[in-house]
N, C-alpha and C positions, 0 to 999 in steps of 0.2 A: 379742460376747454373749456373757455374764458366765453359765460355768458353777457351780456348788455341789460345791466336795468337803468333804468329814470327814479331818481330821489322825490318819489313822494309831494318833501318838503318843500327841497330849496328845487326839486325839480332837475337838479343835476345828474351828472349819465360818468354809470359807473361798471366794472368791468368786473368780474366773479371771476376767479380761475375755482373751475368748481368736476370732484372724483363724483361718480355715481355708482357703485356697488351694484351689482344685478345676481340672483340666482340663475340660471338657467337650468330647468327642467325640458327633458328630452320623452317623449309619448311614440312609441311607436305600436302599430296597429295589426291586424291579424294579417293585413295585407303586406306589410313590413314597407308600408308607410308613413313616414315619423312626420315630426312638429314637433317645432322647440319653442320654448312659452319661457320669456324671460319676465321676471321681476323687482320691481326698484324695492331693495335693499335699503337703501342708505343713500343721503346725498351729502354730501359734504362742501362747504366753501372754503377749500387753500389758500385763501389771498384777496385781498379788492384793494383793487388798485382806479382812480380818475381815469377819463378818456385822453388826458394829458398823456399822464403817466402812459400810458402803452402808446402815447406812438411816441408818445420819448425810447421809450425802450424796444423798439420795433425796430425807430431807425438808424438806434447805437447798435445794434447785431444786425442792419442790413448794409451799414454802409458802403461792403466792400460791392455789395452782388443789382444794389439798381444801377443802371447805366441808365442814361439821356434815349430815351426809345423804350423803354422795357413797357407791356403791355397792361394794364391792369387788371387782364383776365391773369397773366403769370404773377402776376404781386398779390394779386387774391387767391392762387392756388398758394405763395409764400404766405403769406400766413395766415390758410386754413392750414395748409400740410407741416408748421414750425411754428406757428405758433395758439395751434390750436384754438384760433378762431371760428366760431359759427361764419357760415359762408354767407343771411343777412347782414351783416356787422360789418362783411368788408369794407364796402364800398364807403360806408362813413369815415370807418377808418383812415384809410387809402384819402378824403373828404384832406383829416387832419394831417397827416405826414407831407400833401401835395402844400399844404400851406408852410411846413415849417420846412419842406427842405426846400420852398421861391420852386417850384416848380407844375407848369400848366398842361392841360388838355383839348389839345381842341377838339380833336374830330369821335374824343371820347373816349380811345382803343389806347391810345400812346402820349406816355408822360414825357416833356421833355423837362428840363433848366431851362428856369429863368438867366438871360445873359445878361451882366449888366456891363 
C-alpha cells in the first residue's frame, strides 16, 4: 500500500510503499459470539518514490487502459485496486496524471485528451 508524506524540510511529496504485519487474535465468548482483534506488529517501508515517479510509473502501466472519456471514479478505482494508492491521495495523483497525459476534465467526472 502506498501512503503519501510531505518532507518537513523541503516540502516535497513522496510516496512510500509500506507493508503492515499484524497479529490476529480471536476471542470466543460463552454465548458463542466472536471478536477479532488486530495488533500491528511491524510496519516496513519497502520503497520510497517521488510524486512524479509515481505518476510516471502509473502512466506507463495504464497506457492501454486510459481512454477518452474515462471517469475519475474508474481511474481512482484502478489506482486503489492495482497500484495500492490510498483513496485519499487518488485525486492528487490524478491531477498530476492529467498534466502528463494532456487531459482535461470539464465536468469534474470525465477525463478527455486535449486534441492538437
